[in-house]
C-alpha positions as CSV (number, residue, x, y, z in Angstrom):
1,G,-11.9,-24.7,-0.5
2,H,-13.0,-28.3,0.3
3,R,-9.5,-29.7,-0.6
4,L,-7.8,-27.1,1.6
5,Q,-10.1,-28.0,4.5
6,A,-9.3,-31.6,4.1
7,L,-5.5,-30.9,4.1
8,E,-5.6,-28.4,7.0
9,P,-9.0,-28.5,8.7
10,R,-7.7,-26.5,11.7
11,G,-4.9,-24.6,10.1
12,E,-4.5,-20.8,9.5
13,A,-4.7,-21.2,5.8
14,W,-8.2,-22.6,6.0
15,L,-9.3,-19.7,8.2
16,W,-7.9,-17.2,5.6
17,A,-9.8,-19.1,2.9
18,R,-13.0,-19.0,4.8
19,A,-12.7,-15.3,5.4
20,L,-12.1,-14.8,1.7
21,L,-15.2,-16.9,0.8
22,A,-17.4,-15.2,3.3
23,C,-16.5,-11.7,2.1
24,A,-16.8,-12.7,-1.6
25,A,-20.2,-14.1,-0.9
26,G,-21.3,-11.2,1.3
27,D,-22.0,-13.7,4.1
28,A,-22.2,-11.4,7.2
29,A,-23.0,-14.2,9.6
30,A,-20.0,-16.3,8.5
31,L,-17.8,-13.3,8.8
32,D,-19.0,-12.6,12.3
33,G,-18.0,-16.2,13.2
34,I,-14.6,-15.7,11.7
35,V,-14.1,-12.5,13.7
36,E,-14.8,-14.4,16.9
37,E,-12.4,-17.2,15.9
38,L,-9.7,-14.6,15.1
39,R,-9.9,-13.3,18.7
40,H,-8.5,-16.6,19.8
41,S,-6.0,-17.1,17.0
42,T,-2.3,-16.4,16.9
43,D,-1.2,-12.8,16.0
44,A,0.2,-14.0,12.7
45,T,-3.1,-15.8,11.7
46,A,-5.1,-12.7,12.4
47,Y,-2.7,-10.5,10.4
48,W,-2.7,-12.7,7.4
49,T,-6.4,-13.0,7.4
50,V,-6.9,-9.2,7.4
51,R,-4.2,-8.8,4.7
52,S,-5.8,-11.5,2.5
53,V,-9.3,-10.0,2.6
54,G,-8.1,-6.4,2.1
55,G,-5.4,-7.0,-0.4
56,C,-6.7,-9.9,-2.5
57,L,-10.4,-9.0,-2.6
58,A,-10.1,-5.2,-2.2
59,D,-12.9,-5.7,0.4
60,F,-11.7,-2.9,2.7
61,E,-14.8,-2.9,4.8
62,G,-14.6,-6.6,5.4
63,A,-11.0,-6.4,6.3
64,L,-11.6,-3.6,8.7
65,R,-14.2,-5.7,10.6
66,L,-11.4,-8.3,11.0
67,T,-8.8,-5.8,12.3
68,G,-10.5,-5.7,15.7
69,A,-8.9,-9.1,16.4
70,L,-5.5,-7.4,16.1
71,T,-6.1,-4.1,17.8
72,D,-7.8,-5.6,20.8
73,P,-6.1,-4.3,24.0
74,A,-5.7,-7.9,25.2
75,R,-3.4,-8.5,22.2
76,S,0.4,-8.1,22.4
77,V,1.9,-4.8,21.6
78,E,3.4,-6.4,18.4
79,A,-0.1,-7.5,17.2
80,R,-1.6,-4.1,17.9
81,L,1.2,-2.4,15.9
82,L,0.3,-4.6,12.9
83,G,-3.3,-3.9,13.5
84,F,-3.1,-0.1,13.5
85,V,-0.8,-0.1,10.4
86,A,-3.4,-2.3,8.6
87,V,-6.3,0.0,9.8
88,A,-4.6,3.1,8.6
89,H,-3.9,1.6,5.2
90,L,-7.4,0.2,4.8
91,E,-9.0,3.6,5.7
92,A,-6.8,5.3,3.2
93,A,-7.8,2.7,0.7
94,R,-11.4,3.7,1.3
95,G,-10.5,7.3,0.8
96,R,-11.1,8.2,4.4
97,R,-8.1,10.4,5.4
98,A,-9.2,11.5,8.9
99,A,-9.9,7.8,9.9
100,A,-6.5,6.8,8.6
101,E,-4.8,9.6,10.6
102,S,-6.7,8.5,13.7
103,A,-5.3,5.0,13.3
104,L,-1.8,6.5,13.0
105,E,-2.3,8.4,16.2
106,S,-3.1,5.1,17.9
107,L,0.0,3.6,16.3
108,A,2.1,6.6,17.6
109,R,1.2,5.8,21.2
110,L,2.8,2.3,20.7
111,D,5.7,3.1,18.4
112,P,6.4,6.8,17.5
113,D,9.1,5.8,15.0
114,Q,6.9,3.6,12.9
115,A,4.1,6.2,13.1
116,L,6.5,8.8,11.7
117,V,7.4,6.6,8.8
118,Q,3.8,6.0,8.0
119,R,2.8,9.6,8.3
120,A,5.5,10.7,5.9
121,L,4.4,8.0,3.4
122,F,0.7,9.2,3.6
123,A,1.8,12.8,3.2
124,A,3.7,11.9,0.0
125,W,0.8,9.7,-1.3
126,P,0.8,10.7,-5.0
127,V,-3.0,10.3,-5.3
128,A,-3.6,13.1,-2.9
129,P,-0.3,14.5,-1.4
130,A,-0.4,16.8,1.6
131,G,0.1,20.6,1.2
132,A,3.5,22.2,1.1
133,A,3.3,23.4,4.8
134,A,2.5,19.9,6.0
135,L,5.3,18.4,3.8
136,R,7.8,20.9,5.2
137,S,6.8,20.2,8.8
138,L,7.4,16.5,8.2
139,V,10.8,17.2,6.6
140,G,11.7,19.0,9.9
141,E,10.5,16.0,12.0
142,L,12.5,13.6,9.9
143,Q,15.7,15.7,10.1
144,R,15.3,15.8,13.9
145,W,14.4,12.1,14.2
146,R,16.4,9.8,16.4
147,P,14.9,6.4,16.3
148,A,14.8,4.1,19.3
149,P,17.0,1.0,19.2
150,P,15.5,-2.3,18.0
151,R,13.6,-4.4,20.5
152,A,13.1,-8.1,20.6
153,A,9.8,-9.6,19.5
154,P,8.5,-13.2,19.6
155,E,8.5,-15.3,16.5
156,P,6.7,-15.6,14.1
157,V,5.3,-12.1,14.6
158,A,8.9,-10.6,14.6
159,R,9.0,-11.3,10.8
160,L,5.9,-9.2,10.3
161,L,7.0,-6.2,12.3
162,P,8.7,-3.1,11.0
163,R,12.5,-3.4,11.2
164,A,14.0,-0.6,13.4
165,D,17.4,-1.3,11.9
166,L,16.1,0.1,8.6
167,H,15.0,3.5,10.0
168,G,18.2,5.2,8.8
169,L,17.2,4.2,5.3
170,H,13.6,5.2,5.9
171,R,14.7,8.7,6.8
172,E,16.9,9.3,3.7
173,Y,14.3,7.8,1.3
174,L,11.4,9.7,2.8
175,L,13.3,13.0,2.8
176,G,14.0,12.4,-0.9
177,L,10.3,11.6,-1.6
178,L,9.0,14.6,0.2
179,A,11.5,16.8,-1.6
180,A,10.2,15.4,-4.9
181,R,6.7,16.4,-3.9
182,L,7.9,19.9,-3.0
183,G,9.7,20.2,-6.4
184,E,13.1,20.5,-4.7
185,M,15.1,18.4,-7.1
186,D,18.5,19.3,-5.8
187,Q,17.4,17.9,-2.4
188,V,16.1,14.8,-4.1
189,R,19.5,14.1,-5.7
190,A,21.3,14.8,-2.4
191,R,19.1,12.4,-0.5
192,A,19.7,9.7,-3.2
193,D,23.4,10.2,-2.6
194,A,22.9,9.9,1.2
195,L,20.8,6.8,0.7
196,R,23.6,5.1,-1.3
197,A,26.1,6.0,1.4
198,A,23.9,5.1,4.4
199,P,24.8,1.9,6.3
200,A,22.5,-0.9,5.2
201,P,22.1,-4.5,6.3
202,D,23.4,-6.9,3.7
203,D,19.9,-8.2,2.8
204,V,18.7,-4.7,1.8
205,A,21.9,-3.1,0.3
206,V,20.7,-3.7,-3.3
207,L,17.2,-2.4,-2.5
208,A,18.7,0.8,-1.0
209,R,20.7,1.4,-4.2
210,E,17.6,0.8,-6.4
211,L,15.5,3.2,-4.3
212,A,18.3,5.8,-4.7
213,D,18.2,5.2,-8.4
214,G,14.4,5.7,-8.3
215,L,14.8,9.1,-6.6
216,V,17.2,10.2,-9.3
217,A,14.7,8.9,-11.9
218,R,12.2,11.5,-10.6
219,V,14.8,14.2,-11.2
220,D,15.3,13.0,-14.7
221,W,11.6,12.8,-15.4
222,E,11.1,16.4,-14.2
223,A,14.0,17.5,-16.4
224,G,12.5,15.9,-19.5
225,R,14.9,13.0,-19.6
226,R,12.0,10.6,-19.8
227,D,13.7,7.6,-21.4
228,R,16.4,7.6,-18.8
229,A,13.8,7.9,-16.0
230,L,11.8,5.0,-17.3
231,E,14.9,2.9,-17.8
232,A,15.9,3.4,-14.2
233,L,12.6,2.2,-12.8
234,L,12.2,-0.6,-15.3
235,D,15.7,-2.0,-14.4
236,A,14.9,-2.3,-10.7
237,R,13.6,-5.6,-9.2
238,R,9.9,-5.1,-8.3
239,P,7.6,-6.2,-7.0
240,V,9.4,-8.4,-4.5
241,R,7.9,-11.5,-2.9
242,F,4.8,-10.5,-0.8
243,D,6.1,-12.2,2.3
244,L,9.2,-10.0,2.4
245,E,7.2,-6.7,2.6
246,P,5.7,-6.4,6.1
247,P,9.0,-5.4,7.8
248,S,9.3,-2.2,5.8
249,P,7.4,-0.2,3.2
250,L,10.7,0.1,1.3
251,Y,10.3,-3.4,0.0
252,A,6.9,-2.8,-1.6
253,Q,8.3,0.2,-3.7
254,C,4.7,1.5,-4.1
255,D,5.6,5.0,-5.1
256,E,8.0,3.6,-7.7
257,R,5.4,1.3,-9.2
258,W,2.8,4.0,-9.3
259,A,5.3,6.4,-11.0
260,L,6.2,3.7,-13.5
261,A,2.6,3.1,-14.4
262,Q,1.9,6.8,-14.7
263,W,5.0,7.4,-16.8
264,L,4.3,4.5,-19.2
265,E,0.7,5.9,-19.6
266,A,2.0,9.4,-20.2
267,T,4.4,8.2,-22.9
268,G,1.7,6.3,-24.8
269,R,2.4,2.8,-23.6
270,P,-0.9,1.8,-22.1
271,E,-0.4,-2.0,-22.6
272,E,2.7,-1.8,-20.4
273,A,1.1,0.5,-17.8
274,I,-1.9,-1.8,-17.2
275,P,0.1,-4.6,-15.5
276,W,1.8,-2.1,-13.2
277,Y,-1.6,-0.7,-12.1
278,A,-2.7,-4.3,-11.6
279,S,0.3,-5.0,-9.4
280,F,-1.4,-3.2,-6.5
281,L,-4.0,-6.0,-6.1
282,R,-1.8,-8.7,-4.7
283,G,-2.4,-8.7,-1.0
284,A,0.3,-6.3,0.4
285,V,-0.8,-3.9,3.2
286,F,1.3,-1.0,1.9
287,D,-0.3,-1.4,-1.6
288,L,-3.8,-0.8,-0.2
289,P,-4.0,3.1,-0.6
290,Y,-3.1,2.7,-4.2
291,T,-5.5,-0.1,-5.0
292,A,-8.7,1.9,-5.8
293,P,-6.9,4.6,-7.8
294,A,-5.1,1.8,-9.7
295,L,-8.4,0.1,-10.5
296,L,-9.8,3.3,-11.9
297,A,-6.6,4.0,-14.0
298,R,-6.6,0.4,-15.2
299,A,-10.3,0.7,-16.2
300,R,-9.6,3.9,-18.1
301,L,-6.8,2.3,-20.1
302,Q,-8.6,-0.9,-20.7
303,E,-11.5,1.0,-22.2
304,K,-9.1,2.8,-24.5
305,T,-7.4,-0.4,-25.6
306,G,-10.7,-2.2,-26.3
307,C,-10.9,-4.5,-23.3
308,R,-14.3,-3.2,-22.2
309,E,-15.3,-6.2,-20.1
310,G,-12.1,-6.0,-18.0
311,A,-12.6,-2.2,-17.7
312,G,-16.1,-2.8,-16.4
313,L,-15.0,-5.2,-13.8
314,A,-12.2,-2.9,-12.6
315,V,-14.3,0.2,-12.4
316,A,-17.1,-1.7,-10.5
317,R,-14.5,-2.7,-8.0
318,F,-13.3,0.8,-7.7
319,L,-16.8,2.2,-7.0
320,A,-17.4,-0.5,-4.4
321,A,-14.1,0.3,-2.7
322,R,-14.7,4.0,-2.6
323,R,-18.4,4.1,-1.7
324,A,-17.7,5.7,1.7
325,A,-14.9,8.0,0.5
326,D,-14.4,11.6,1.8
327,A,-15.6,14.5,-0.3
328,E,-12.1,15.3,-1.5
329,F,-12.2,12.1,-3.6
330,A,-15.6,13.0,-5.2
331,P,-14.1,13.9,-8.6
332,A,-12.5,10.4,-9.0
333,A,-15.9,8.9,-8.0
334,A,-17.7,10.9,-10.6
335,E,-15.1,9.8,-13.2
336,G,-15.7,6.2,-12.2
337,R,-19.5,6.5,-12.4
338,A,-19.3,8.1,-15.8
339,L,-16.9,5.3,-17.1
340,F,-19.2,2.6,-15.6
341,A,-22.2,4.2,-17.4
342,R,-20.4,4.2,-20.7
343,L,-19.3,0.7,-20.4
344,S,-22.8,-0.5,-19.3
345,D,-24.2,0.9,-22.5
346,S,-21.8,-1.1,-24.6
347,T,-21.5,-4.7,-25.5
348,P,-18.2,-6.2,-24.1
349,T,-15.7,-7.0,-26.8
350,R,-13.6,-9.4,-24.7
């Protein structure tokens, strides 16, 4: 920290670092000061500070305190878009569904297209997917969707905003994902074909093909072709560089990474599953709703493989992240408390 301060005493990186240090130390007064500084910072600085605290520390409450600097009505529309996307994902990360939906309603008033993408992703969230009626309603909305044309945005915030030119790919992918949740595997395959055929900018053409392969992998998994399904997901490039992800949730490939971890665990390969669960703690906004469940899954597997100290740290972070969760997540909290109690009664082996 001291070296960073010397190199960049007034730079944005030092502000991120101070926010991380304040949250790690539980220094509420220091965090209050940073919140005030962020109100006068650039949009990009405020965004990266929120993302660093929420993603790297899994301190969702601390990150939410910082989001006020982005959602302030005095901020640009672009900054507020980033802010409400972050708030929705942070609230989902805490296991607070109604609060996440409220943030998406605020997002919809600014950008209905982006809000629809996020609503569909939340509905398909594998940890707690929406019911069949809600999923079918979203399928109808996506089929009727006619996105607005892209609009210009100032740099450097333009590189952090959702790309409207990708909405055609968003539609096909999300329709495939929702069909998978509904068990309509013929539709999943049809949407994979449509995703491959959809016009795609040169820089995302390979990603679109890999996402289509991932949809087909879900069909193969459900049909019992597990080796083929795993091979399809393992062959894709993921995770991508963290700075490429903000313009679209497609880049993060969260659902694919979650499926890969789950499938490796289900096929008796815990040592390979653990790093994929760990991949959700790397700072990306779209990873946030998966972070706490991934911590619990990782802790469970580390206990089985003899890494009790690592399991204890992971489950403690899970319990801290979910201390304000809604009642629907109570079973996971109970599992976490039981695991923590078992680990606390044992001597760490490594």
